[in-house]
Backbone as a chain_set.jsonl record, in Angstrom:
{"seq": "MASANPTKKFAVIILGGSEPRPDIAKLLPADAVIVAADSGWGNARVLGLTPDVLIGDMDSILPADLAAARRSDATVIEFDADKDATDTELALTHAESIGCTDIVVVSGGGDRLDHVLGVIAALGRESLATCSVTAFIGSARFTVVRAGSPARIDAQVNSLLSIFAVGGPATGVSLHGTKWHLDNATLSPHESRGVSNKVTSSPVVAWVAHGTLIIIQPLALGNP", "coords": {"N": [[98.18, 108.148, 71.966], [98.563, 106.007, 74.339], [98.536, 102.525, 75.74], [96.399, 101.674, 78.453], [95.977, 99.76, 79.757], [98.158, 96.99, 80.428], [97.571, 94.404, 79.626], [97.037, 94.382, 77.202], [97.499, 93.927, 73.34], [98.478, 96.09, 71.255], [98.247, 96.498, 67.596], [98.51, 98.427, 64.543], [97.486, 99.029, 61.679], [98.448, 99.885, 58.809], [97.121, 100.087, 55.48], [97.514, 100.293, 51.901], [97.252, 102.525, 48.799], [95.069, 105.577, 48.548], [96.51, 108.374, 50.235], [96.331, 108.599, 53.921], [94.58, 110.396, 56.178], [96.518, 112.776, 57.697], [95.991, 113.848, 60.394], [95.117, 111.476, 61.566], [97.4, 110.258, 62.902], [97.407, 111.482, 65.303], [95.768, 109.603, 66.729], [96.255, 107.064, 67.059], [97.567, 104.423, 68.785], [100.072, 104.789, 70.657], [102.033, 102.287, 71.411], [102.296, 100.538, 69.304], [102.398, 97.843, 67.613], [103.026, 98.037, 64.122], [102.109, 97.489, 61.101], [102.592, 97.013, 57.929], [100.7, 97.104, 55.146], [101.672, 95.965, 52.148], [101.742, 98.59, 49.95], [101.19, 100.138, 51.739], [103.482, 100.824, 53.047], [104.558, 103.426, 51.945], [102.193, 104.903, 53.003], [102.72, 104.417, 55.633], [104.857, 105.995, 56.096], [104.449, 108.268, 55.537], [102.946, 108.852, 57.989], [104.581, 109.332, 59.357], [105.231, 106.994, 60.907], [107.093, 104.399, 61.872], [106.94, 101.327, 59.801], [106.908, 97.754, 61.539], [106.457, 95.527, 60.535], [106.077, 94.47, 56.918], [103.834, 93.507, 54.714], [102.276, 91.046, 52.164], [101.785, 91.124, 48.708], [103.519, 92.651, 47.393], [102.913, 94.003, 44.757], [102.243, 96.645, 44.424], [103.494, 97.911, 46.172], [106.28, 100.892, 45.819], [109.346, 100.432, 44.331], [111.658, 101.659, 45.733], [110.62, 101.926, 48.28], [110.489, 99.163, 48.634], [113.118, 98.528, 48.544], [113.708, 99.943, 50.681], [112.264, 98.566, 52.753], [113.557, 96.22, 53.082], [116.173, 96.815, 53.62], [115.692, 97.822, 56.331], [115.167, 97.14, 59.827], [112.723, 95.594, 59.741], [110.502, 93.247, 59.59], [110.022, 91.362, 56.956], [107.324, 90.013, 54.667], [106.405, 88.021, 52.486], [104.422, 87.093, 49.654], [102.871, 85.426, 47.263], [101.359, 86.738, 44.317], [98.856, 85.781, 42.98], [96.926, 84.888, 44.983], [94.68, 83.909, 47.378], [93.598, 85.783, 49.017], [93.36, 89.291, 50.268], [95.656, 91.866, 50.687], [95.077, 93.1, 53.047], [93.408, 91.377, 54.464], [95.353, 89.749, 54.951], [97.509, 90.966, 56.859], [95.942, 91.572, 58.664], [95.531, 89.179, 59.424], [98.195, 88.071, 60.283], [98.609, 90.142, 62.464], [96.522, 89.204, 64.504], [97.626, 86.165, 64.582], [100.248, 87.029, 66.406], [99.175, 87.438, 68.623], [97.595, 90.086, 68.907], [95.518, 91.822, 70.38], [94.152, 94.346, 70.012], [93.139, 95.96, 67.442], [93.774, 98.537, 64.741], [92.837, 99.734, 61.835], [94.106, 101.36, 59.235], [93.197, 103.546, 56.351], [93.186, 105.392, 53.391], [91.082, 105.721, 51.795], [89.623, 106.638, 49.151], [89.006, 105.993, 45.79], [88.453, 103.681, 44.726], [85.75, 101.597, 44.922], [85.479, 98.969, 45.345], [87.758, 98.127, 47.088], [87.29, 99.177, 49.256], [84.926, 98.373, 49.955], [85.905, 95.845, 50.672], [87.626, 96.011, 52.664], [85.943, 96.522, 54.645], [84.816, 94.068, 54.891], [86.601, 92.67, 55.514], [87.014, 93.75, 58.294], [84.865, 92.861, 60.305], [85.299, 89.753, 60.133], [85.332, 86.437, 61.211], [87.387, 85.506, 62.565], [88.741, 87.339, 64.223], [86.986, 88.091, 66.425], [87.595, 87.9, 69.171], [89.068, 90.042, 69.458], [89.558, 93.621, 70.059], [88.159, 95.801, 67.285], [89.164, 98.723, 65.384], [88.903, 101.461, 63.041], [89.858, 103.357, 60.521], [88.723, 104.974, 57.812], [89.497, 107.062, 55.241], [87.867, 110.217, 56.04], [86.039, 108.93, 58.313], [85.26, 107.184, 60.954], [85.003, 104.058, 62.034], [83.683, 100.923, 63.886], [83.918, 97.778, 65.209], [81.154, 95.538, 66.859], [80.866, 93.467, 68.885], [79.057, 90.356, 69.767], [77.983, 90.28, 72.904], [79.809, 91.817, 74.09], [79.928, 94.956, 74.958], [79.884, 98.174, 73.338], [81.453, 101.378, 73.961], [81.123, 104.37, 72.664], [83.008, 107.533, 71.516], [81.491, 110.288, 70.698], [81.082, 113.364, 69.101], [78.163, 115.644, 70.35], [75.397, 115.902, 68.422], [76.351, 115.13, 66.034], [77.036, 112.464, 63.053], [75.868, 109.422, 63.019], [76.083, 105.741, 61.805], [74.524, 102.806, 61.683], [74.989, 99.105, 61.197], [74.356, 95.671, 60.385], [76.736, 92.878, 60.066], [77.614, 90.467, 58.07], [75.547, 88.983, 57.934], [71.912, 88.788, 59.908], [71.853, 90.661, 62.611], [70.614, 90.409, 66.268], [68.971, 91.036, 69.323], [69.889, 93.737, 69.327], [70.815, 96.803, 70.633], [71.027, 100.483, 70.896], [71.869, 103.493, 72.633], [71.997, 106.645, 73.238], [71.469, 107.786, 70.877], [69.448, 110.088, 68.717], [67.385, 108.398, 67.785], [66.533, 105.55, 69.287], [67.581, 102.073, 69.86], [65.978, 99.343, 70.869], [66.706, 95.724, 72.051], [66.665, 95.314, 69.211], [66.031, 93.963, 65.736], [68.494, 93.598, 63.435], [69.183, 93.87, 59.71], [71.538, 92.642, 57.485], [70.921, 93.165, 54.869], [69.19, 95.688, 54.891], [68.622, 99.412, 55.003], [68.102, 100.755, 57.87], [69.494, 101.637, 59.941], [70.841, 104.283, 59.214], [72.412, 107.384, 59.177], [71.787, 108.104, 61.775], [71.378, 110.433, 64.727], [73.297, 111.497, 66.762], [72.972, 112.373, 70.978], [73.953, 112.113, 73.159], [77.497, 111.162, 74.649], [79.331, 109.081, 76.131], [78.204, 107.278, 72.848], [76.203, 104.073, 73.137], [76.408, 100.28, 72.72], [75.438, 97.666, 71.694], [74.952, 93.861, 71.171], [73.145, 91.216, 70.946], [73.668, 88.566, 69.569], [75.015, 88.021, 66.119], [76.801, 90.541, 64.461], [78.088, 93.983, 64.365], [78.87, 96.602, 62.651], [79.717, 100.069, 63.389], [79.395, 103.083, 61.926], [80.766, 106.132, 61.671], [80.738, 108.917, 60.189], [81.571, 111.434, 59.598], [83.905, 111.487, 61.478], [86.511, 112.995, 61.576], [85.901, 115.084, 60.789], [85.836, 117.691, 58.201], [88.551, 117.629, 55.377]], "CA": [[97.715, 107.62, 72.952], [99.086, 104.869, 74.995], [97.668, 101.457, 76.311], [96.081, 101.76, 79.669], [96.062, 98.134, 80.184], [99.1, 96.512, 79.747], [97.178, 92.992, 78.783], [96.534, 94.666, 75.937], [98.528, 94.137, 72.708], [97.906, 96.681, 70.117], [98.527, 96.652, 66.094], [98.081, 99.444, 63.672], [97.441, 98.29, 60.318], [98.652, 101.116, 57.173], [96.644, 99.836, 54.203], [98.052, 101.037, 50.635], [96.317, 103.3, 47.807], [95.355, 106.899, 48.848], [96.967, 108.51, 51.549], [95.517, 108.88, 54.906], [94.514, 111.969, 56.733], [97.731, 113.294, 58.382], [95.64, 113.821, 61.857], [95.264, 110.26, 61.952], [98.516, 109.628, 63.566], [97.593, 111.472, 66.751], [94.7, 108.921, 67.586], [96.874, 105.854, 67.389], [98.156, 104.024, 70.023], [101.997, 105.037, 70.599], [102.995, 101.552, 71.78], [101.583, 99.51, 68.419], [102.81, 97.06, 66.207], [103.43, 98.613, 63.034], [102.073, 96.524, 59.831], [102.173, 97.858, 56.514], [100.139, 96.085, 53.784], [102.067, 96.576, 50.815], [102.464, 100.154, 49.445], [101.001, 101.207, 52.859], [104.887, 101.271, 53.801], [104.868, 104.361, 51.983], [101.711, 105.673, 53.834], [102.793, 104.785, 57.234], [105.86, 107.081, 56.403], [103.696, 109.804, 55.595], [102.052, 109.14, 58.966], [105.687, 109.582, 60.516], [105.228, 106.033, 61.556], [108.29, 103.312, 60.678], [106.603, 99.964, 60.072], [107.606, 96.698, 62.518], [106.292, 94.085, 59.668], [105.734, 94.621, 55.878], [103.437, 92.169, 54.441], [101.57, 91.346, 51.028], [102.267, 90.374, 47.192], [104.326, 93.651, 47.062], [102.873, 94.231, 43.728], [102.057, 98.042, 44.401], [104.769, 99.018, 46.725], [107.318, 101.243, 45.382], [110.884, 99.62, 44.279], [112.498, 102.175, 46.834], [109.974, 101.166, 49.531], [110.553, 97.834, 49.402], [114.254, 98.436, 49.122], [113.951, 100.575, 52.143], [111.611, 97.9, 54.12], [114.349, 95.106, 53.103], [117.642, 97.303, 54.338], [115.384, 98.09, 57.812], [114.319, 96.002, 60.92], [111.388, 95.458, 59.57], [110.33, 91.814, 59.245], [109.179, 91.34, 55.363], [106.622, 88.717, 54.529], [106.232, 88.345, 51.085], [103.262, 86.54, 49.257], [102.741, 85.24, 45.442], [100.433, 87.573, 43.581], [98.379, 84.671, 42.879], [96.553, 84.41, 46.127], [92.965, 84.007, 47.963], [93.251, 86.934, 50.205], [94.029, 90.622, 49.843], [96.533, 92.316, 51.635], [94.506, 93.377, 54.364], [93.428, 90.174, 55.434], [96.745, 89.135, 55.189], [97.669, 91.76, 57.784], [94.798, 91.263, 60.021], [96.05, 87.254, 60.055], [99.206, 88.398, 61.245], [98.14, 90.845, 63.8], [96.214, 87.713, 65.306], [98.664, 85.53, 64.831], [101.23, 87.335, 66.791], [98.54, 87.929, 69.643], [97.109, 91.471, 69.158], [93.925, 92.053, 70.892], [93.331, 95.711, 69.731], [93.566, 96.273, 66.157], [93.455, 99.601, 64.465], [93.163, 99.952, 60.493], [94.003, 102.668, 58.776], [92.929, 103.666, 54.856], [92.96, 106.824, 52.852], [89.719, 105.224, 51.058], [89.626, 106.761, 47.906], [87.799, 106.04, 44.344], [88.414, 102.283, 44.949], [84.97, 101.104, 46.206], [85.648, 97.617, 45.616], [88.784, 98.301, 48.005], [86.841, 100.07, 50.508], [84.212, 97.144, 50.553], [86.894, 94.416, 50.637], [88.243, 96.23, 54.139], [84.89, 96.43, 55.859], [83.984, 93.033, 54.968], [87.45, 92.191, 56.531], [86.968, 93.837, 59.845], [83.756, 91.543, 60.629], [85.554, 88.314, 60.406], [84.693, 85.743, 62.671], [88.376, 84.821, 63.236], [89.012, 88.684, 65.212], [85.745, 87.937, 67.519], [88.257, 88.194, 70.322], [89.676, 91.368, 69.319], [88.821, 94.918, 69.573], [88.733, 96.485, 65.95], [88.271, 99.798, 64.514], [89.337, 101.461, 61.401], [89.555, 105.31, 60.124], [88.964, 105.039, 56.279], [89.047, 108.22, 54.871], [87.421, 110.817, 57.258], [85.081, 107.991, 58.835], [85.792, 105.867, 62.215], [84.716, 102.155, 62.364], [83.553, 100.601, 64.942], [83.251, 96.516, 65.472], [80.674, 95.467, 67.934], [80.748, 91.422, 68.565], [77.951, 89.448, 70.519], [78.164, 90.258, 74.51], [80.716, 92.834, 74.071], [79.154, 96.376, 74.95], [80.753, 99.22, 72.541], [81.319, 102.933, 74.274], [81.819, 104.953, 71.443], [83.244, 108.829, 72.132], [81.024, 110.839, 69.631], [80.176, 114.567, 69.26], [76.469, 115.765, 70.33], [74.954, 116.494, 67.164], [77.598, 114.414, 64.603], [76.04, 111.441, 62.476], [76.152, 107.81, 63.326], [75.371, 104.557, 61.284], [74.46, 100.98, 62.464], [74.641, 97.92, 60.293], [75.008, 94.5, 60.682], [77.569, 92.522, 58.719], [77.795, 88.857, 57.81], [74.007, 88.049, 58.705], [71.19, 89.421, 60.527], [71.998, 90.704, 64.316], [69.611, 90.379, 67.135], [69.154, 92.103, 70.506], [70.514, 95.112, 69.115], [70.346, 97.876, 71.754], [71.711, 101.644, 70.57], [71.407, 104.513, 73.395], [72.663, 107.987, 73.124], [71.326, 108.558, 70.05], [68.087, 110.147, 68.697], [66.721, 107.06, 67.571], [67.676, 104.14, 69.753], [67.341, 100.83, 69.649], [66.037, 98.284, 72.28], [66.266, 94.141, 71.693], [65.875, 95.181, 67.67], [67.031, 92.825, 65.003], [68.959, 94.53, 61.934], [69.371, 92.695, 58.789], [72.534, 93.231, 56.548], [70.098, 94.01, 53.883], [68.209, 96.986, 54.793], [69.595, 101.082, 55.61], [67.743, 101.306, 58.726], [70.518, 102.231, 60.897], [71.597, 104.918, 58.469], [72.256, 108.559, 59.82], [71.424, 108.717, 63.317], [72.307, 111.579, 65.534], [74.302, 111.353, 68.324], [72.416, 113.307, 71.753], [74.816, 112.147, 74.594], [78.291, 110.531, 74.611], [79.462, 107.858, 74.856], [77.081, 106.037, 72.737], [76.409, 102.234, 74.135], [76.216, 99.748, 71.461], [75.256, 95.681, 72.059], [74.258, 92.857, 70.042], [73.551, 89.672, 71.748], [74.068, 87.754, 68.457], [75.317, 88.58, 64.924], [78.182, 91.343, 64.475], [77.81, 95.305, 64.299], [79.713, 97.991, 62.528], [79.27, 101.39, 63.533], [80.232, 104.234, 61.279], [80.73, 107.712, 62.317], [81.125, 109.329, 58.692], [82.92, 112.568, 59.286], [84.633, 111.58, 62.613], [87.748, 113.494, 61.354], [86.464, 116.539, 60.271], [86.203, 118.047, 56.981], [89.592, 117.912, 55.283]], "C": [[98.128, 106.074, 73.237], [98.22, 103.566, 75.596], [97.507, 101.893, 77.751], [96.204, 101.004, 80.221], [96.995, 97.352, 79.434], [98.963, 95.148, 79.133], [97.387, 93.129, 77.391], [97.78, 94.76, 75.02], [98.05, 94.79, 71.571], [98.806, 96.835, 68.601], [97.515, 97.582, 65.377], [98.41, 98.949, 62.522], [97.263, 99.11, 59.344], [98.214, 100.234, 56.023], [97.249, 100.864, 52.794], [96.812, 101.928, 49.858], [96.364, 104.681, 48.484], [95.678, 106.997, 50.179], [96.241, 108.913, 52.301], [95.718, 109.902, 55.63], [95.426, 112.117, 57.817], [97.311, 113.298, 60.218], [95.1, 112.414, 62.144], [96.212, 109.846, 63.183], [98.401, 109.8, 65.125], [96.445, 110.617, 67.852], [95.088, 107.527, 67.476], [97.667, 105.529, 68.382], [99.588, 103.783, 69.928], [102.492, 103.896, 70.726], [102.367, 100.318, 70.611], [102.472, 98.85, 67.637], [102.288, 97.543, 65.086], [103.18, 97.975, 62.006], [101.741, 97.454, 58.806], [101.71, 96.881, 55.749], [100.265, 96.699, 52.519], [102.161, 98.011, 50.506], [101.692, 100.591, 50.799], [102.273, 101.135, 53.71], [105.175, 102.516, 53.346], [103.515, 105.183, 53.024], [101.909, 105.839, 55.396], [104.015, 106.013, 57.532], [105.602, 108.366, 56.456], [103.09, 110.263, 57.18], [103.048, 109.521, 59.989], [105.841, 108.3, 61.152], [106.462, 104.974, 60.984], [107.566, 101.753, 61.372], [107.342, 98.573, 60.917], [107.377, 95.818, 61.142], [105.65, 95.025, 58.032], [105.272, 93.532, 55.422], [102.396, 92.395, 52.954], [102.364, 90.821, 49.832], [103.227, 91.457, 46.668], [104.038, 94.225, 45.469], [102.2, 96.181, 43.373], [102.928, 98.772, 45.135], [105.744, 99.825, 45.788], [108.484, 100.746, 45.702], [111.585, 100.405, 45.531], [112.029, 102.403, 48.049], [110.637, 99.892, 49.895], [112.117, 97.751, 49.504], [114.606, 99.049, 50.557], [113.517, 99.591, 53.057], [113.119, 96.921, 54.301], [115.866, 95.59, 53.915], [116.973, 97.817, 56.032], [115.28, 96.888, 58.693], [113.142, 95.613, 60.85], [111.559, 94.166, 59.276], [109.352, 91.858, 57.642], [108.484, 89.948, 54.986], [105.81, 89.022, 53.352], [105.377, 87.237, 50.195], [103.35, 86.159, 47.726], [101.407, 86.185, 45.264], [99.02, 86.869, 43.555], [97.724, 83.938, 44.13], [94.967, 84.706, 46.264], [92.415, 85.402, 48.264], [93.873, 87.977, 49.962], [94.815, 91.014, 51.385], [96.091, 92.835, 53.165], [94.228, 92.091, 54.941], [94.529, 89.226, 55.939], [97.401, 89.709, 56.762], [96.95, 91.895, 59.087], [95.272, 89.894, 60.386], [96.948, 87.191, 61.068], [99.542, 88.952, 62.306], [97.646, 89.445, 64.859], [96.951, 86.778, 65.551], [99.739, 85.913, 65.961], [100.508, 88.029, 68.285], [98.169, 89.071, 70.092], [96.075, 91.661, 69.814], [93.162, 93.243, 70.293], [93.837, 95.972, 68.237], [92.773, 97.671, 65.534], [93.768, 99.342, 62.749], [92.912, 101.18, 60.275], [94.227, 102.563, 57.299], [92.719, 104.969, 54.847], [91.398, 106.621, 52.228], [89.789, 105.381, 49.797], [88.683, 106.249, 47.063], [87.642, 104.567, 44.292], [87.392, 101.639, 45.441], [85.37, 99.953, 46.346], [86.728, 97.321, 46.831], [87.901, 98.19, 49.273], [86.074, 98.519, 50.744], [84.905, 95.956, 51.044], [87.075, 94.67, 52.274], [87.065, 96.149, 55.293], [84.438, 95.02, 55.853], [85.246, 92.282, 55.952], [87.517, 92.283, 57.935], [85.684, 93.089, 60.598], [84.178, 90.064, 60.862], [85.972, 88.06, 61.469], [86.196, 85.628, 63.066], [88.969, 86.348, 64.527], [87.722, 88.683, 66.343], [86.433, 88.073, 68.491], [88.665, 89.478, 70.499], [88.806, 92.672, 69.275], [89.082, 95.352, 68.244], [87.955, 97.498, 65.472], [89.001, 100.242, 63.816], [89.227, 103.004, 61.307], [89.942, 104.935, 58.857], [88.172, 106.58, 55.932], [88.926, 109.154, 56.059], [86.589, 110.272, 58.398], [86.058, 107.101, 59.617], [84.774, 105.017, 61.822], [85.073, 101.737, 63.317], [82.9, 98.983, 64.872], [82.744, 96.327, 66.332], [80.432, 94.044, 68.017], [79.542, 91.565, 69.852], [78.526, 89.366, 71.593], [79.106, 90.982, 74.567], [80.234, 94.405, 73.731], [80.388, 97.592, 74.277], [80.206, 100.708, 73.103], [81.94, 103.847, 73.223], [81.641, 106.862, 71.282], [82.897, 109.34, 70.768], [80.626, 112.025, 69.925], [78.791, 114.722, 69.19], [76.434, 116.386, 68.932], [75.569, 115.772, 65.765], [76.417, 113.243, 64.648], [76.484, 110.168, 62.919], [75.391, 107.044, 62.408], [75.332, 103.614, 61.941], [74.663, 100.432, 61.068], [75.02, 96.761, 60.757], [75.427, 93.718, 59.311], [77.384, 90.894, 59.039], [76.541, 88.243, 58.353], [73.059, 88.843, 59.795], [72.161, 89.609, 62.135], [70.957, 91.093, 65.086], [69.975, 90.372, 68.598], [70.088, 93.055, 70.611], [70.023, 96.33, 70.035], [71.615, 99.041, 71.219], [71.163, 102.765, 71.734], [72.808, 105.459, 72.922], [72.708, 108.692, 71.718], [69.857, 108.83, 69.778], [67.086, 108.88, 68.145], [67.526, 106.054, 67.893], [66.884, 103.251, 69.676], [67.172, 100.448, 70.999], [65.76, 96.727, 71.637], [65.953, 94.374, 70.223], [66.473, 94.039, 66.841], [67.198, 93.688, 63.936], [69.371, 93.606, 60.844], [70.843, 93.429, 57.923], [72.105, 93.822, 55.263], [69.245, 95.554, 53.769], [69.416, 98.094, 55.457], [68.723, 101.559, 56.437], [68.596, 102.133, 59.986], [71.161, 103.463, 60.615], [71.432, 106.282, 59.017], [71.366, 109.02, 60.983], [71.97, 109.664, 63.815], [72.661, 111.499, 66.848], [73.508, 112.451, 69.492], [72.989, 113.28, 72.939], [75.898, 111.002, 74.138], [79.079, 110.061, 75.9], [78.232, 107.228, 74.676], [77.326, 104.82, 73.249], [75.839, 101.749, 73.077], [76.295, 97.979, 72.03], [74.278, 95.393, 71.025], [74.373, 91.533, 71.109], [73.797, 88.788, 70.422], [74.1, 88.275, 66.94], [76.495, 89.65, 65.357], [77.733, 92.834, 63.657], [78.95, 95.93, 63.185], [79.099, 99.405, 62.525], [80.239, 102.073, 62.938], [79.974, 105.67, 61.97], [81.518, 108.171, 61.015], [82.106, 110.492, 58.794], [83.394, 112.675, 61.003], [85.922, 112.55, 62.707], [87.502, 114.746, 60.705], [86.32, 116.563, 58.813], [87.916, 118.048, 56.663], [90.163, 119.201, 55.381]], "O": [[98.001, 105.15, 72.433], [97.064, 103.844, 75.916], [98.459, 102.474, 78.273], [96.578, 101.185, 81.379], [96.887, 97.039, 78.249], [99.794, 94.667, 78.363], [97.79, 92.285, 76.59], [98.822, 95.316, 75.367], [97.245, 94.199, 70.853], [99.957, 97.272, 68.605], [96.287, 97.62, 65.461], [99.519, 98.459, 62.304], [96.134, 99.246, 58.871], [99.134, 99.554, 55.57], [97.336, 102.089, 52.879], [95.655, 101.978, 50.275], [97.428, 105.064, 48.97], [95.392, 106.215, 51.086], [95.334, 109.626, 51.871], [96.84, 110.378, 55.802], [95.133, 111.586, 58.888], [98.061, 112.891, 61.106], [94.543, 112.349, 63.24], [95.848, 109.248, 64.195], [98.835, 109.05, 65.999], [96.245, 110.759, 69.059], [94.227, 106.714, 67.812], [98.46, 106.347, 68.848], [100.174, 102.882, 69.328], [103.619, 103.896, 70.233], [101.998, 99.239, 71.074], [103.32, 99.471, 66.996], [101.063, 97.515, 64.971], [104.276, 97.605, 61.586], [100.915, 98.366, 58.78], [102.307, 95.806, 55.679], [99.55, 97.505, 51.923], [103.04, 98.533, 51.192], [101.632, 101.82, 50.806], [102.218, 101.344, 54.922], [106.01, 103.095, 54.04], [103.908, 106.06, 53.793], [101.564, 106.738, 56.163], [104.184, 106.694, 58.543], [106.137, 109.296, 57.058], [102.838, 111.402, 57.571], [102.767, 109.913, 61.121], [106.648, 108.339, 62.081], [106.676, 104.822, 59.782], [107.548, 101.243, 62.492], [108.564, 98.535, 60.768], [108.444, 95.396, 60.695], [104.927, 96.02, 58.084], [105.946, 92.508, 55.536], [101.874, 93.465, 52.639], [103.416, 90.192, 49.944], [103.754, 91.261, 45.573], [104.943, 94.887, 44.961], [101.852, 96.681, 42.303], [103.185, 99.96, 44.943], [106.002, 99.17, 44.779], [108.859, 100.551, 46.858], [112.1, 99.666, 46.37], [112.711, 102.964, 48.906], [111.158, 99.562, 50.961], [112.572, 97.031, 50.393], [115.513, 98.725, 51.323], [114.12, 99.517, 54.127], [113.718, 96.86, 55.374], [116.513, 94.844, 54.651], [117.798, 98.16, 56.878], [115.312, 95.744, 58.239], [112.497, 95.287, 61.846], [112.608, 93.798, 58.748], [108.234, 92.334, 57.448], [109.116, 88.892, 55.029], [104.921, 89.856, 53.177], [106.075, 86.226, 50.128], [104.103, 86.866, 47.057], [100.543, 86.25, 46.138], [98.082, 87.428, 44.123], [97.868, 82.736, 44.352], [94.244, 85.427, 45.576], [91.362, 85.969, 47.97], [94.979, 87.86, 49.433], [94.663, 90.667, 52.556], [96.797, 92.885, 54.172], [94.86, 91.749, 55.941], [94.619, 88.383, 56.831], [97.712, 88.923, 57.657], [97.331, 92.236, 60.207], [95.385, 89.538, 61.559], [96.873, 86.669, 62.18], [100.448, 88.592, 63.059], [98.321, 88.893, 65.727], [97.057, 86.411, 66.721], [100.166, 84.902, 66.52], [101.072, 88.9, 68.946], [98.24, 89.362, 71.286], [95.391, 91.395, 68.825], [91.948, 93.269, 70.086], [95.034, 96.182, 68.039], [91.58, 97.921, 65.711], [94.824, 98.81, 62.407], [92.05, 101.938, 60.72], [95.09, 101.822, 56.83], [92.269, 105.665, 55.758], [90.628, 107.579, 52.298], [90.014, 104.376, 49.123], [87.551, 106.032, 47.495], [86.601, 104.179, 43.762], [87.672, 100.964, 46.432], [85.705, 99.651, 47.491], [86.552, 96.311, 47.511], [87.872, 97.268, 50.089], [86.512, 97.669, 51.52], [84.366, 95.165, 51.818], [86.77, 93.8, 53.089], [87.203, 95.821, 56.471], [83.68, 94.685, 56.763], [84.999, 91.525, 56.891], [87.892, 91.398, 58.704], [85.928, 92.806, 61.771], [83.571, 89.294, 61.607], [86.579, 88.666, 62.352], [86.24, 85.672, 64.295], [89.55, 86.087, 65.581], [87.786, 89.6, 67.162], [85.67, 88.686, 69.237], [88.632, 90.02, 71.603], [87.73, 92.827, 68.697], [90.269, 95.319, 67.919], [86.756, 97.511, 65.194], [90.038, 99.589, 63.697], [88.514, 103.694, 62.035], [91.097, 104.61, 58.582], [87.056, 107.054, 56.15], [89.695, 109.023, 57.011], [86.392, 110.983, 59.383], [87.099, 106.533, 59.286], [83.735, 105.404, 61.285], [86.19, 101.841, 63.823], [81.719, 98.797, 64.578], [83.398, 96.757, 67.282], [79.762, 93.494, 67.144], [79.265, 92.515, 70.584], [79.495, 88.614, 71.693], [79.558, 90.716, 75.681], [80.175, 94.93, 72.619], [81.522, 97.76, 74.724], [79.089, 101.185, 72.902], [83.151, 103.973, 73.038], [80.583, 107.438, 71.03], [83.594, 109.078, 69.788], [79.86, 112.133, 70.882], [78.126, 114.187, 68.303], [77.245, 117.174, 68.446], [75.149, 115.983, 64.627], [75.501, 112.998, 65.434], [77.68, 110.03, 63.175], [74.249, 107.391, 62.105], [76.123, 103.481, 62.876], [74.55, 101.076, 60.025], [75.979, 96.705, 61.526], [74.966, 93.735, 58.17], [77.07, 90.349, 60.097], [76.483, 87.235, 59.057], [73.674, 89.576, 60.57], [72.958, 88.788, 62.588], [70.308, 92.074, 64.722], [70.994, 89.859, 69.06], [70.876, 93.277, 71.53], [68.845, 96.689, 70.053], [72.802, 98.729, 71.123], [69.941, 102.917, 71.737], [73.945, 105.219, 72.514], [73.422, 109.62, 71.338], [69.0, 108.138, 70.328], [65.883, 108.871, 68.407], [68.573, 105.638, 67.395], [65.677, 103.384, 69.47], [67.775, 100.855, 71.993], [64.817, 96.504, 70.878], [65.001, 93.716, 69.802], [67.33, 93.282, 67.297], [66.31, 94.424, 63.507], [69.92, 92.55, 61.158], [71.025, 94.644, 57.846], [72.691, 94.723, 54.664], [68.861, 96.221, 52.808], [70.477, 97.901, 56.051], [68.304, 102.685, 56.172], [68.216, 103.05, 60.714], [71.963, 103.906, 61.438], [70.284, 106.514, 59.396], [70.553, 109.938, 61.094], [73.12, 109.912, 63.451], [71.964, 111.449, 67.862], [73.348, 113.557, 68.975], [72.75, 114.14, 73.787], [75.527, 110.059, 73.44], [79.41, 110.954, 76.681], [77.433, 106.785, 75.502], [78.401, 104.467, 73.735], [74.975, 102.352, 72.44], [77.185, 97.395, 72.649], [73.408, 95.983, 70.384], [75.3, 91.072, 71.776], [74.621, 87.986, 70.86], [73.151, 88.971, 66.581], [77.034, 89.588, 66.461], [77.162, 92.837, 62.566], [80.019, 95.32, 63.164], [78.178, 99.786, 61.802], [81.453, 101.968, 63.111], [79.032, 106.045, 62.669], [82.694, 107.875, 60.803], [83.197, 110.541, 58.227], [83.269, 113.705, 61.666], [86.345, 112.869, 63.818], [88.371, 115.439, 60.175], [86.637, 115.565, 58.166], [88.638, 118.427, 57.585], [91.378, 119.35, 55.247]]}, "num_chains": 1, "name": "protein.A"}
């Protein structure tokens, strides 16, 4: 999927942990900067990608992969393990710093719910407000919706879709193309009102006047 807008700069961030779905590779922009977060180097190679950047504290990357990264043309940015930011946040910060306007995060998901929640929290960080941010975690697709920037989400009719406020209440929320649509609604990050909606037409259009939303398509990639 190549960029249709030459002013955009894409970054694909590959996280460590469980291997991502191999069919994700065909959904990634072909002209992206590939950033591997720690053991994400190995997961990037599984997807057939060659990272341009390896970043993190290198506590989980295989020694052979780290050696291969150092021999390659990749930029290796190593941090002390005693740090306040996760490797995911470091990778996102790097993508911002090199001017990427569109960021795709890829994770296999796995059993570490704390890691998954950390990734989701990082997607909604305020410093990414000027970026388009999506993620593939396991078989799910995540889309971040910012105030004043409508999102048009391709989705199969009759598929499931959930919408959540993150970081605080979201006001002026509109959602169309679903069985239960919203018009100028308020969503709290502490409620489950937006779970398990059903797509009735595509693209689904979402809008928020104030706050940040994350839209989750839980089986966007289908069953393994």
